[in-house]
Backbone and ligand atoms as CSV (ligand in chain L), in Angstrom:
chain,resi,resn,atom,element,x,y,z
A,1,UNK,N,N,-44.257,-17.329,51.397
A,1,UNK,CA,C,-44.043,-17.418,52.851
A,1,UNK,C,C,-45.380,-17.635,53.570
A,2,UNK,N,N,-45.405,-18.604,54.470
A,2,UNK,CA,C,-46.624,-18.847,55.225
A,2,UNK,C,C,-46.639,-17.957,56.466
A,3,UNK,N,N,-47.793,-17.385,56.723
A,3,UNK,CA,C,-47.903,-16.556,57.921
A,3,UNK,C,C,-48.411,-17.443,59.047
A,4,UNK,N,N,-47.653,-17.474,60.115
A,4,UNK,CA,C,-48.006,-18.397,61.189
A,4,UNK,C,C,-48.609,-17.657,62.380
A,5,UNK,N,N,-49.443,-18.363,63.085
A,5,UNK,CA,C,-50.126,-17.773,64.233
A,5,UNK,C,C,-49.342,-18.125,65.504
A,6,UNK,N,N,-49.150,-17.151,66.343
A,6,UNK,CA,C,-48.426,-17.435,67.583
A,6,UNK,C,C,-49.107,-16.740,68.750
A,7,UNK,N,N,-48.897,-17.280,69.934
A,7,UNK,CA,C,-49.508,-16.676,71.120
A,7,UNK,C,C,-48.467,-16.488,72.216
A,8,UNK,N,N,-47.271,-16.180,71.809
A,8,UNK,CA,C,-46.216,-16.015,72.801
A,8,UNK,C,C,-46.160,-14.565,73.293
A,9,UNK,N,N,-45.269,-14.326,74.250
A,9,UNK,CA,C,-45.126,-12.954,74.725
A,9,UNK,C,C,-44.388,-12.128,73.662
A,10,UNK,N,N,-44.343,-10.820,73.878
A,10,UNK,CA,C,-43.821,-9.930,72.843
A,10,UNK,C,C,-42.304,-9.917,72.814
A,11,UNK,N,N,-41.747,-10.109,71.631
A,11,UNK,CA,C,-40.307,-9.920,71.505
A,11,UNK,C,C,-40.012,-8.804,70.505
A,12,UNK,N,N,-41.054,-8.332,69.842
A,12,UNK,CA,C,-40.904,-7.196,68.933
A,12,UNK,C,C,-40.367,-5.998,69.713
A,13,UNK,N,N,-39.421,-5.289,69.117
A,13,UNK,CA,C,-38.899,-4.107,69.810
A,13,UNK,C,C,-39.478,-2.834,69.203
A,14,UNK,N,N,-39.923,-1.957,70.054
A,14,UNK,CA,C,-40.553,-0.715,69.604
A,14,UNK,C,C,-39.993,0.458,70.411
A,15,UNK,N,N,-40.224,1.689,69.931
A,15,UNK,CA,C,-39.704,2.850,70.682
A,15,UNK,C,C,-40.367,3.041,72.047
A,16,UNK,N,N,-41.542,2.458,72.259
A,16,UNK,CA,C,-42.169,2.534,73.587
A,16,UNK,C,C,-42.056,1.162,74.258
A,17,UNK,N,N,-42.305,1.104,75.559
A,17,UNK,CA,C,-42.204,-0.188,76.260
A,17,UNK,C,C,-43.206,-1.168,75.657
A,18,UNK,N,N,-42.847,-2.444,75.679
A,18,UNK,CA,C,-43.771,-3.418,75.085
A,18,UNK,C,C,-45.062,-3.510,75.890
A,19,UNK,N,N,-44.965,-3.301,77.184
A,19,UNK,CA,C,-46.180,-3.325,78.006
A,19,UNK,C,C,-47.145,-2.221,77.553
A,20,UNK,N,N,-46.585,-1.037,77.312
A,20,UNK,CA,C,-47.395,0.095,76.852
A,20,UNK,C,C,-48.027,-0.214,75.500
A,21,UNK,N,N,-47.202,-0.748,74.603
A,21,UNK,CA,C,-47.680,-1.029,73.249
A,21,UNK,C,C,-48.785,-2.075,73.284
A,22,UNK,N,N,-48.615,-3.033,74.180
A,22,UNK,CA,C,-49.582,-4.117,74.342
A,22,UNK,C,C,-50.931,-3.589,74.828
A,23,UNK,N,N,-50.863,-2.641,75.763
A,23,UNK,CA,C,-52.091,-2.167,76.390
A,23,UNK,C,C,-52.628,-0.870,75.806
A,24,UNK,N,N,-51.838,-0.254,74.958
A,24,UNK,CA,C,-52.291,0.985,74.330
A,24,UNK,C,C,-52.312,2.173,75.277
A,25,UNK,N,N,-51.581,2.057,76.385
A,25,UNK,CA,C,-51.488,3.173,77.350
A,25,UNK,C,C,-50.014,3.409,77.654
A,26,UNK,N,N,-49.639,4.676,77.734
A,26,UNK,CA,C,-48.223,4.960,78.004
A,26,UNK,C,C,-47.933,5.026,79.498
A,27,UNK,N,N,-46.784,4.497,79.897
A,27,UNK,CA,C,-46.328,4.618,81.273
A,27,UNK,C,C,-45.798,6.050,81.457
A,28,UNK,N,N,-45.581,6.502,82.701
A,28,UNK,CA,C,-45.117,7.884,82.908
A,28,UNK,C,C,-43.821,8.209,82.162
A,29,UNK,N,N,-42.936,7.236,82.065
A,29,UNK,CA,C,-41.658,7.453,81.377
A,29,UNK,C,C,-41.853,7.740,79.879
A,30,UNK,N,N,-42.645,6.888,79.235
A,30,UNK,CA,C,-42.898,7.081,77.802
A,30,UNK,C,C,-43.726,8.350,77.591
A,31,UNK,N,N,-44.634,8.594,78.513
A,31,UNK,CA,C,-45.469,9.795,78.433
A,31,UNK,C,C,-44.584,11.049,78.440
A,32,UNK,N,N,-43.569,11.063,79.302
A,32,UNK,CA,C,-42.716,12.252,79.364
A,32,UNK,C,C,-41.813,12.350,78.132
A,33,UNK,N,N,-41.448,11.201,77.558
A,33,UNK,CA,C,-40.678,11.218,76.307
A,33,UNK,C,C,-41.527,11.802,75.181
A,34,UNK,N,N,-42.811,11.492,75.210
A,34,UNK,CA,C,-43.732,12.029,74.205
A,34,UNK,C,C,-43.867,13.544,74.383
A,35,UNK,N,N,-43.961,13.968,75.643
A,35,UNK,CA,C,-44.087,15.404,75.939
A,35,UNK,C,C,-42.839,16.180,75.510
A,36,UNK,N,N,-41.680,15.556,75.706
A,36,UNK,CA,C,-40.429,16.253,75.386
A,36,UNK,C,C,-40.072,16.162,73.900
A,37,UNK,N,N,-40.830,15.370,73.156
A,37,UNK,CA,C,-40.563,15.250,71.725
A,37,UNK,C,C,-39.572,14.158,71.370
A,38,UNK,N,N,-39.120,13.448,72.394
A,38,UNK,CA,C,-38.204,12.331,72.168
A,38,UNK,C,C,-38.939,11.195,71.433
A,39,UNK,N,N,-40.228,11.137,71.684
A,39,UNK,CA,C,-41.112,10.209,70.979
A,39,UNK,C,C,-42.195,11.027,70.292
A,40,UNK,N,N,-42.685,10.510,69.158
A,40,UNK,CA,C,-43.794,11.201,68.486
A,40,UNK,C,C,-45.051,10.337,68.582
A,41,UNK,N,N,-46.168,10.960,68.242
A,41,UNK,CA,C,-47.423,10.227,68.233
A,41,UNK,C,C,-47.346,9.083,67.204
A,42,UNK,N,N,-46.632,9.335,66.104
A,42,UNK,CA,C,-46.476,8.297,65.079
A,42,UNK,C,C,-45.713,7.098,65.636
A,43,UNK,N,N,-44.691,7.368,66.467
A,43,UNK,CA,C,-43.947,6.274,67.106
A,43,UNK,C,C,-44.898,5.421,67.954
A,44,UNK,N,N,-45.716,6.110,68.736
A,44,UNK,CA,C,-46.633,5.420,69.656
A,44,UNK,C,C,-47.664,4.607,68.865
A,45,UNK,N,N,-48.293,5.247,67.894
A,45,UNK,CA,C,-49.332,4.559,67.108
A,45,UNK,C,C,-48.775,3.344,66.374
A,46,UNK,N,N,-47.627,3.535,65.737
A,46,UNK,CA,C,-47.047,2.429,64.965
A,46,UNK,C,C,-46.627,1.283,65.893
A,47,UNK,N,N,-46.113,1.626,67.082
A,47,UNK,CA,C,-45.713,0.581,68.040
A,47,UNK,C,C,-46.915,-0.268,68.435
A,48,UNK,N,N,-48.021,0.403,68.732
A,48,UNK,CA,C,-49.231,-0.322,69.149
A,48,UNK,C,C,-49.739,-1.222,68.014
A,49,UNK,N,N,-49.755,-0.684,66.814
A,49,UNK,CA,C,-50.234,-1.466,65.658
A,49,UNK,C,C,-49.346,-2.703,65.439
A,50,UNK,N,N,-48.031,-2.490,65.490
A,50,UNK,CA,C,-47.126,-3.613,65.223
A,50,UNK,C,C,-47.179,-4.676,66.319
A,51,UNK,N,N,-47.317,-4.230,67.560
A,51,UNK,CA,C,-47.390,-5.210,68.647
A,51,UNK,C,C,-48.666,-6.040,68.509
A,52,UNK,N,N,-49.742,-5.376,68.159
A,52,UNK,CA,C,-50.985,-6.133,67.960
A,52,UNK,C,C,-50.835,-7.150,66.827
A,53,UNK,N,N,-50.223,-6.723,65.744
A,53,UNK,CA,C,-50.004,-7.637,64.613
A,53,UNK,C,C,-49.071,-8.780,64.996
A,54,UNK,N,N,-48.064,-8.471,65.823
A,54,UNK,CA,C,-47.079,-9.492,66.177
A,54,UNK,C,C,-47.700,-10.621,66.996
A,55,UNK,N,N,-48.850,-10.344,67.601
A,55,UNK,CA,C,-49.548,-11.389,68.342
A,55,UNK,C,C,-50.116,-12.438,67.401
A,56,UNK,N,N,-50.375,-12.015,66.154
A,56,UNK,CA,C,-50.978,-12.932,65.197
A,56,UNK,C,C,-49.973,-13.457,64.178
A,57,UNK,N,N,-48.946,-12.644,63.927
A,57,UNK,CA,C,-48.022,-12.985,62.844
A,57,UNK,C,C,-46.598,-13.093,63.362
A,58,UNK,N,N,-46.114,-14.326,63.306
A,58,UNK,CA,C,-44.822,-14.635,63.913
A,58,UNK,C,C,-43.662,-13.811,63.343
A,59,UNK,N,N,-43.667,-13.607,62.033
A,59,UNK,CA,C,-42.553,-12.874,61.407
A,59,UNK,C,C,-42.361,-11.487,62.029
A,60,UNK,N,N,-43.459,-10.840,62.382
A,60,UNK,CA,C,-43.389,-9.470,62.909
A,60,UNK,C,C,-42.784,-9.450,64.319
A,61,UNK,N,N,-42.937,-10.549,65.036
A,61,UNK,CA,C,-42.361,-10.652,66.390
A,61,UNK,C,C,-40.872,-10.372,66.419
A,62,UNK,N,N,-40.215,-10.706,65.314
A,62,UNK,CA,C,-38.747,-10.577,65.308
A,62,UNK,C,C,-38.306,-9.179,64.879
A,63,UNK,N,N,-39.258,-8.357,64.522
A,63,UNK,CA,C,-38.907,-7.031,64.008
A,63,UNK,C,C,-38.418,-6.084,65.098
A,64,UNK,N,N,-37.691,-5.073,64.647
A,64,UNK,CA,C,-37.335,-3.958,65.512
A,64,UNK,C,C,-37.838,-2.697,64.835
A,65,UNK,N,N,-38.867,-2.109,65.420
A,65,UNK,CA,C,-39.342,-0.822,64.914
A,65,UNK,C,C,-38.526,0.229,65.649
A,66,UNK,N,N,-37.661,0.902,64.933
A,66,UNK,CA,C,-36.826,1.914,65.574
A,66,UNK,C,C,-37.575,3.212,65.795
A,67,UNK,N,N,-38.323,3.601,64.784
A,67,UNK,CA,C,-39.164,4.789,64.919
A,67,UNK,C,C,-40.142,4.846,63.764
A,68,UNK,N,N,-41.064,5.790,63.852
A,68,UNK,CA,C,-42.019,6.008,62.766
A,68,UNK,C,C,-42.204,7.507,62.629
A,69,UNK,N,N,-42.127,7.996,61.411
A,69,UNK,CA,C,-42.349,9.422,61.180
A,69,UNK,C,C,-43.563,9.599,60.278
A,70,UNK,N,N,-44.359,10.596,60.624
A,70,UNK,CA,C,-45.546,10.874,59.816
A,70,UNK,C,C,-45.241,12.056,58.911
A,71,UNK,N,N,-45.679,11.967,57.666
A,71,UNK,CA,C,-45.520,13.096,56.744
A,71,UNK,C,C,-46.766,13.202,55.887
A,72,UNK,N,N,-47.530,14.236,56.093
A,72,UNK,CA,C,-48.774,14.467,55.340
A,72,UNK,C,C,-49.679,13.241,55.257
A,73,UNK,N,N,-49.808,12.540,56.361
A,73,UNK,CA,C,-50.715,11.387,56.390
A,73,UNK,C,C,-50.085,10.078,55.959
A,74,UNK,N,N,-48.846,10.134,55.477
A,74,UNK,CA,C,-48.126,8.905,55.166
A,74,UNK,C,C,-47.155,8.606,56.304
A,75,UNK,N,N,-46.675,7.366,56.340
A,75,UNK,CA,C,-45.805,6.956,57.448
A,75,UNK,C,C,-44.527,6.312,56.953
A,76,UNK,N,N,-43.415,6.774,57.473
A,76,UNK,CA,C,-42.142,6.122,57.183
A,76,UNK,C,C,-41.797,5.286,58.415
A,77,UNK,N,N,-41.704,3.981,58.201
A,77,UNK,CA,C,-41.350,3.063,59.290
A,77,UNK,C,C,-39.855,2.754,59.180
A,78,UNK,N,N,-39.133,3.025,60.252
A,78,UNK,CA,C,-37.698,2.740,60.270
A,78,UNK,C,C,-37.487,1.393,60.941
A,79,UNK,N,N,-37.083,0.446,60.119
A,79,UNK,CA,C,-36.906,-0.931,60.587
A,79,UNK,C,C,-35.468,-1.370,60.314
A,80,UNK,N,N,-35.117,-2.542,60.831
A,80,UNK,CA,C,-33.798,-3.092,60.521
A,80,UNK,C,C,-33.832,-3.663,59.101
A,81,UNK,N,N,-32.675,-3.745,58.478
A,81,UNK,CA,C,-32.661,-4.180,57.081
A,81,UNK,C,C,-33.230,-5.593,56.913
A,82,UNK,N,N,-32.971,-6.473,57.875
A,82,UNK,CA,C,-33.494,-7.840,57.775
A,82,UNK,C,C,-35.031,-7.836,57.803
A,83,UNK,N,N,-35.606,-6.931,58.594
A,83,UNK,CA,C,-37.067,-6.847,58.691
A,83,UNK,C,C,-37.647,-6.382,57.351
A,84,UNK,N,N,-36.973,-5.406,56.770
A,84,UNK,CA,C,-37.446,-4.880,55.481
A,84,UNK,C,C,-37.369,-5.964,54.410
A,85,UNK,N,N,-36.294,-6.743,54.438
A,85,UNK,CA,C,-36.160,-7.861,53.496
A,85,UNK,C,C,-37.320,-8.834,53.658
A,86,UNK,N,N,-37.645,-9.149,54.913
A,86,UNK,CA,C,-38.738,-10.094,55.190
A,86,UNK,C,C,-40.044,-9.577,54.586
A,87,UNK,N,N,-40.311,-8.300,54.781
A,87,UNK,CA,C,-41.563,-7.724,54.278
A,87,UNK,C,C,-41.566,-7.704,52.744
A,88,UNK,N,N,-40.429,-7.365,52.162
A,88,UNK,CA,C,-40.359,-7.290,50.700
A,88,UNK,C,C,-40.490,-8.658,50.041
A,89,UNK,N,N,-40.224,-9.700,50.816
A,89,UNK,CA,C,-40.327,-11.048,50.260
A,89,UNK,C,C,-41.741,-11.601,50.355
A,90,UNK,N,N,-42.626,-10.881,51.021
A,90,UNK,CA,C,-43.987,-11.391,51.194
A,90,UNK,C,C,-45.031,-10.308,50.911
A,91,UNK,N,N,-45.688,-10.438,49.770
A,91,UNK,CA,C,-46.748,-9.492,49.433
A,91,UNK,C,C,-47.831,-9.484,50.503
A,92,UNK,N,N,-48.104,-10.675,51.044
A,92,UNK,CA,C,-49.148,-10.838,52.044
A,92,UNK,C,C,-48.806,-10.047,53.315
A,93,UNK,N,N,-47.569,-10.190,53.751
A,93,UNK,CA,C,-47.131,-9.491,54.951
A,93,UNK,C,C,-47.185,-7.975,54.726
A,94,UNK,N,N,-46.750,-7.554,53.553
A,94,UNK,CA,C,-46.783,-6.129,53.221
A,94,UNK,C,C,-48.228,-5.611,53.239
A,95,UNK,N,N,-49.102,-6.403,52.642
A,95,UNK,CA,C,-50.516,-6.011,52.553
A,95,UNK,C,C,-51.127,-5.869,53.952
A,96,UNK,N,N,-50.813,-6.808,54.837
A,96,UNK,CA,C,-51.338,-6.780,56.204
A,96,UNK,C,C,-50.825,-5.546,56.949
A,97,UNK,N,N,-49.535,-5.290,56.798
A,97,UNK,CA,C,-48.913,-4.143,57.472
A,97,UNK,C,C,-49.514,-2.836,56.950
A,98,UNK,N,N,-49.586,-2.727,55.637
A,98,UNK,CA,C,-50.164,-1.521,55.028
A,98,UNK,C,C,-51.615,-1.334,55.474
A,99,UNK,N,N,-52.318,-2.449,55.639
A,99,UNK,CA,C,-53.727,-2.413,56.025
A,99,UNK,C,C,-53.970,-1.780,57.395
A,100,UNK,N,N,-52.945,-1.706,58.214
A,100,UNK,CA,C,-53.062,-1.129,59.557
A,100,UNK,C,C,-53.006,0.401,59.531
A,101,UNK,N,N,-52.517,0.938,58.427
A,101,UNK,CA,C,-52.321,2.389,58.364
A,101,UNK,C,C,-53.273,3.018,57.355
A,102,UNK,N,N,-53.753,4.206,57.696
A,102,UNK,CA,C,-54.659,4.904,56.781
A,102,UNK,C,C,-53.864,5.432,55.578
A,103,UNK,N,N,-52.716,6.051,55.850
A,103,UNK,CA,C,-51.876,6.545,54.753
A,103,UNK,C,C,-50.960,5.449,54.242
A,104,UNK,N,N,-50.200,5.783,53.228
A,104,UNK,CA,C,-49.273,4.798,52.691
A,104,UNK,C,C,-48.089,4.620,53.647
A,105,UNK,N,N,-47.579,3.399,53.721
A,105,UNK,CA,C,-46.368,3.182,54.521
A,105,UNK,C,C,-45.160,3.071,53.594
A,106,UNK,N,N,-44.041,3.579,54.095
A,106,UNK,CA,C,-42.765,3.506,53.384
A,106,UNK,C,C,-41.801,2.839,54.345
A,107,UNK,N,N,-41.037,1.888,53.854
A,107,UNK,CA,C,-40.128,1.143,54.722
A,107,UNK,C,C,-38.703,1.609,54.481
A,108,UNK,N,N,-38.086,2.120,55.514
A,108,UNK,CA,C,-36.741,2.671,55.376
A,108,UNK,C,C,-35.831,2.067,56.448
A,109,UNK,N,N,-34.610,1.776,56.023
A,109,UNK,CA,C,-33.651,1.191,56.956
A,109,UNK,C,C,-33.225,2.230,57.986
A,110,UNK,N,N,-33.182,1.783,59.224
A,110,UNK,CA,C,-32.780,2.650,60.330
A,110,UNK,C,C,-31.360,3.186,60.137
A,111,UNK,N,N,-31.141,4.419,60.476
A,111,UNK,CA,C,-29.834,5.080,60.414
A,111,UNK,C,C,-29.161,4.983,59.047
A,112,UNK,N,N,-29.932,5.106,58.005
A,112,UNK,CA,C,-29.323,5.018,56.684
A,112,UNK,C,C,-28.885,6.409,56.222
A,113,UNK,N,N,-28.002,6.430,55.247
A,113,UNK,CA,C,-27.609,7.715,54.673
A,113,UNK,C,C,-28.677,8.165,53.667
A,114,UNK,N,N,-28.494,9.360,53.118
A,114,UNK,CA,C,-29.507,9.901,52.205
A,114,UNK,C,C,-29.722,9.015,50.981
A,115,UNK,N,N,-28.632,8.475,50.467
A,115,UNK,CA,C,-28.741,7.645,49.254
A,115,UNK,C,C,-29.608,6.415,49.528
A,116,UNK,N,N,-29.351,5.773,50.661
A,116,UNK,CA,C,-30.118,4.580,51.008
A,116,UNK,C,C,-31.583,4.944,51.272
A,117,UNK,N,N,-31.783,6.093,51.924
A,117,UNK,CA,C,-33.138,6.560,52.175
A,117,UNK,C,C,-33.894,6.688,50.850
A,118,UNK,N,N,-33.244,7.297,49.889
A,118,UNK,CA,C,-33.875,7.500,48.578
A,118,UNK,C,C,-34.145,6.146,47.905
A,119,UNK,N,N,-33.171,5.253,47.982
A,119,UNK,CA,C,-33.345,3.925,47.369
A,119,UNK,C,C,-34.517,3.179,48.013
A,120,UNK,N,N,-34.618,3.276,49.336
A,120,UNK,CA,C,-35.727,2.606,50.027
A,120,UNK,C,C,-37.071,3.238,49.645
A,121,UNK,N,N,-37.094,4.545,49.523
A,121,UNK,CA,C,-38.340,5.230,49.162
A,121,UNK,C,C,-38.807,4.837,47.758
A,122,UNK,N,N,-37.856,4.579,46.872
A,122,UNK,CA,C,-38.217,4.239,45.495
A,122,UNK,C,C,-38.379,2.733,45.272
A,123,UNK,N,N,-38.059,1.925,46.271
A,123,UNK,CA,C,-38.160,0.474,46.087
A,123,UNK,C,C,-39.550,0.119,45.560
A,124,UNK,N,N,-39.705,-0.769,44.615
A,124,UNK,CA,C,-38.742,-1.659,43.946
A,124,UNK,C,C,-38.126,-1.071,42.667
A,125,UNK,N,N,-38.230,0.208,42.503
A,125,UNK,CA,C,-37.696,0.838,41.306
A,125,UNK,C,C,-36.180,0.961,41.409
A,126,UNK,N,N,-35.524,0.694,40.286
A,126,UNK,CA,C,-34.068,0.741,40.286
A,126,UNK,C,C,-33.584,2.162,39.990
A,127,UNK,N,N,-32.691,2.623,40.844
A,127,UNK,CA,C,-32.129,3.961,40.664
A,127,UNK,C,C,-30.746,3.826,40.038
A,128,UNK,N,N,-30.520,4.591,38.977
A,128,UNK,CA,C,-29.224,4.531,38.295
A,128,UNK,C,C,-28.165,5.311,39.052
A,129,UNK,N,N,-28.452,6.579,39.315
A,129,UNK,CA,C,-27.478,7.392,40.041
A,129,UNK,C,C,-28.158,8.350,41.011
A,130,UNK,N,N,-27.438,8.663,42.055
A,130,UNK,CA,C,-27.839,9.708,42.993
A,130,UNK,C,C,-26.649,10.656,43.057
A,131,UNK,N,N,-26.864,11.911,42.722
A,131,UNK,CA,C,-25.732,12.849,42.753
A,131,UNK,C,C,-26.154,14.190,43.320
A,132,UNK,N,N,-25.169,14.941,43.757
A,132,UNK,CA,C,-25.448,16.254,44.341
A,132,UNK,C,C,-25.280,17.320,43.282
A,133,UNK,N,N,-26.146,18.294,43.298
A,133,UNK,CA,C,-25.925,19.431,42.411
A,133,UNK,C,C,-26.279,20.696,43.159
A,134,UNK,N,N,-25.618,21.769,42.740
A,134,UNK,CA,C,-25.838,23.048,43.404
A,134,UNK,C,C,-26.660,23.928,42.496
A,135,UNK,N,N,-27.795,24.354,42.992
A,135,UNK,CA,C,-28.657,25.221,42.195
A,135,UNK,C,C,-28.302,26.670,42.528
A,136,UNK,N,N,-28.913,27.595,41.820
A,136,UNK,CA,C,-28.686,29.017,42.080
A,136,UNK,C,C,-28.926,29.346,43.547
A,137,UNK,N,N,-28.109,30.225,44.080
A,137,UNK,CA,C,-28.277,30.623,45.477
A,137,UNK,C,C,-27.641,29.639,46.438
A,138,UNK,N,N,-26.844,28.716,45.902
A,138,UNK,CA,C,-26.140,27.768,46.751
A,138,UNK,C,C,-27.017,26.707,47.390
A,139,UNK,N,N,-28.171,26.451,46.776
A,139,UNK,CA,C,-29.057,25.414,47.316
A,139,UNK,C,C,-28.557,24.050,46.836
A,140,UNK,N,N,-28.344,23.164,47.799
A,140,UNK,CA,C,-27.894,21.830,47.412
A,140,UNK,C,C,-29.093,20.969,47.054
A,141,UNK,N,N,-29.054,20.398,45.854
A,141,UNK,CA,C,-30.131,19.497,45.455
A,141,UNK,C,C,-29.573,18.110,45.216
A,142,UNK,N,N,-30.435,17.127,45.334
A,142,UNK,CA,C,-30.016,15.751,45.116
A,142,UNK,C,C,-30.744,15.225,43.891
A,143,UNK,N,N,-29.945,14.914,42.883
A,143,UNK,CA,C,-30.539,14.474,41.624
A,143,UNK,C,C,-30.555,12.948,41.543
A,144,UNK,N,N,-31.731,12.441,41.234
A,144,UNK,CA,C,-31.913,11.001,41.143
A,144,UNK,C,C,-32.262,10.658,39.701
A,145,UNK,N,N,-31.544,9.716,39.137
A,145,UNK,CA,C,-31.921,9.259,37.796
A,145,UNK,C,C,-32.420,7.821,37.907
A,146,UNK,N,N,-33.653,7.654,37.445
A,146,UNK,CA,C,-34.300,6.353,37.534
A,146,UNK,C,C,-34.101,5.601,36.224
A,147,UNK,N,N,-33.798,4.326,36.365
A,147,UNK,CA,C,-33.566,3.466,35.221
A,147,UNK,C,C,-34.805,3.402,34.316
A,148,UNK,N,N,-34.590,3.422,33.017
A,148,UNK,CA,C,-35.692,3.291,32.061
A,148,UNK,C,C,-36.491,4.569,31.903
A,149,UNK,N,N,-37.750,4.421,31.504
A,149,UNK,CA,C,-38.588,5.614,31.404
A,149,UNK,C,C,-39.865,5.431,32.200
A,150,UNK,N,N,-40.546,6.516,32.416
A,150,UNK,CA,C,-41.755,6.456,33.241
A,150,UNK,C,C,-42.907,5.862,32.446
A,151,UNK,N,N,-43.393,4.746,32.924
A,151,UNK,CA,C,-44.518,4.086,32.247
A,151,UNK,C,C,-45.800,4.416,33.004
A,152,UNK,N,N,-46.960,4.195,32.357
A,152,UNK,CA,C,-48.230,4.474,33.068
A,152,UNK,C,C,-48.386,3.641,34.337
A,153,UNK,N,N,-47.708,2.498,34.385
A,153,UNK,CA,C,-47.841,1.620,35.563
A,153,UNK,C,C,-46.775,1.889,36.620
A,154,UNK,N,N,-46.026,2.934,36.458
A,154,UNK,CA,C,-44.952,3.243,37.402
A,154,UNK,C,C,-45.517,3.243,38.828
A,155,UNK,N,N,-44.966,2.373,39.705
A,155,UNK,CA,C,-45.630,2.134,40.997
A,155,UNK,C,C,-45.397,3.176,42.092
A,156,UNK,N,N,-44.507,4.114,41.853
A,156,UNK,CA,C,-44.170,5.046,42.936
A,156,UNK,C,C,-44.723,6.440,42.653
A,157,UNK,N,N,-45.282,7.045,43.670
A,157,UNK,CA,C,-45.759,8.416,43.552
A,157,UNK,C,C,-44.542,9.339,43.773
A,158,UNK,N,N,-43.946,9.745,42.666
A,158,UNK,CA,C,-42.699,10.518,42.727
A,158,UNK,C,C,-42.896,11.824,43.500
A,159,UNK,N,N,-44.025,12.474,43.276
A,159,UNK,CA,C,-44.271,13.740,43.981
A,159,UNK,C,C,-44.289,13.542,45.495
A,160,UNK,N,N,-44.865,12.423,45.915
A,160,UNK,CA,C,-44.897,12.123,47.352
A,160,UNK,C,C,-43.489,11.890,47.889
A,161,UNK,N,N,-42.674,11.183,47.127
A,161,UNK,CA,C,-41.299,10.921,47.571
A,161,UNK,C,C,-40.558,12.248,47.723
A,162,UNK,N,N,-40.798,13.165,46.793
A,162,UNK,CA,C,-40.138,14.476,46.856
A,162,UNK,C,C,-40.573,15.224,48.121
A,163,UNK,N,N,-41.871,15.225,48.387
A,163,UNK,CA,C,-42.398,15.947,49.553
A,163,UNK,C,C,-41.886,15.319,50.862
A,164,UNK,N,N,-41.934,14.003,50.947
A,164,UNK,CA,C,-41.511,13.316,52.179
A,164,UNK,C,C,-40.002,13.506,52.410
A,165,UNK,N,N,-39.218,13.408,51.344
A,165,UNK,CA,C,-37.764,13.568,51.479
A,165,UNK,C,C,-37.416,14.955,51.992
A,166,UNK,N,N,-38.157,15.945,51.504
A,166,UNK,CA,C,-37.898,17.307,51.938
A,166,UNK,C,C,-38.351,17.505,53.391
A,167,UNK,N,N,-39.535,17.003,53.679
A,167,UNK,CA,C,-40.095,17.166,55.014
A,167,UNK,C,C,-39.275,16.461,56.091
A,168,UNK,N,N,-38.927,15.203,55.840
A,168,UNK,CA,C,-38.289,14.411,56.889
A,168,UNK,C,C,-36.763,14.489,56.897
A,169,UNK,N,N,-36.168,14.761,55.739
A,169,UNK,CA,C,-34.699,14.735,55.700
A,169,UNK,C,C,-34.058,15.961,55.096
A,170,UNK,N,N,-34.901,16.936,54.750
A,170,UNK,CA,C,-34.396,18.171,54.125
A,170,UNK,C,C,-33.630,17.889,52.844
A,171,UNK,N,N,-34.034,16.857,52.135
A,171,UNK,CA,C,-33.400,16.556,50.855
A,171,UNK,C,C,-34.253,17.209,49.767
A,172,UNK,N,N,-33.613,18.046,48.952
A,172,UNK,CA,C,-34.314,18.665,47.818
A,172,UNK,C,C,-34.092,17.759,46.617
A,173,UNK,N,N,-35.088,16.938,46.312
A,173,UNK,CA,C,-34.914,15.961,45.242
A,173,UNK,C,C,-35.279,16.523,43.871
A,174,UNK,N,N,-34.456,16.142,42.906
A,174,UNK,CA,C,-34.785,16.386,41.505
A,174,UNK,C,C,-34.802,14.994,40.867
A,175,UNK,N,N,-35.941,14.597,40.366
A,175,UNK,CA,C,-36.066,13.236,39.851
A,175,UNK,C,C,-36.164,13.243,38.324
A,176,UNK,N,N,-35.298,12.481,37.717
A,176,UNK,CA,C,-35.327,12.359,36.253
A,176,UNK,C,C,-35.315,10.891,35.872
A,177,UNK,N,N,-35.798,10.636,34.659
A,177,UNK,CA,C,-35.771,9.273,34.156
A,177,UNK,C,C,-34.675,9.147,33.107
A,178,UNK,N,N,-34.104,7.964,33.046
A,178,UNK,CA,C,-33.007,7.689,32.113
A,178,UNK,C,C,-33.440,8.008,30.675
A,179,UNK,N,N,-34.642,7.558,30.337
A,179,UNK,CA,C,-35.152,7.814,28.985
A,179,UNK,C,C,-36.459,8.575,29.050
A,180,UNK,N,N,-36.636,9.449,28.087
A,180,UNK,CA,C,-37.871,10.249,28.056
A,180,UNK,C,C,-39.026,9.425,27.476
L,1,ZN,ZN,ZN,-43.378,2.995,78.685
């Protein structure tokens, strides 16, 4: 995919007003949403970064950033599924987007269920099954079985996925591999 340069006005949608994202300053309305917790600092930061990128990269202009959540220095960006597909089809676009953030970025589809959240977190790794299990004390855990076995080149930091899933979605993950 070729990355094209554009100088049009903003059509990217973000949780803050595009004017705010463009100028890096919040209007009173967005400011009060931030104060009330309706918006987070991660939402604001990610909106500004994406709007700046969208000025240079046409593909990003069409994106809808629904929200951004921070977890221990990493960022989960909630985008529309078409946007995620676009990014996954271009290593270059992914690299540019990741380059804007200090921590690792994770791309998750907006309003997805837990299973989809887990699948997005593990992308491009194939998950065989996601199932619920009850541990002692009535704690609900979510067991994930990953296809194949864990190789030294395994691209996903499983421990991070476990921490982020618990922090952001209260999912207690148990991750196993199909083969030892
Ligand atoms: Zn605003």
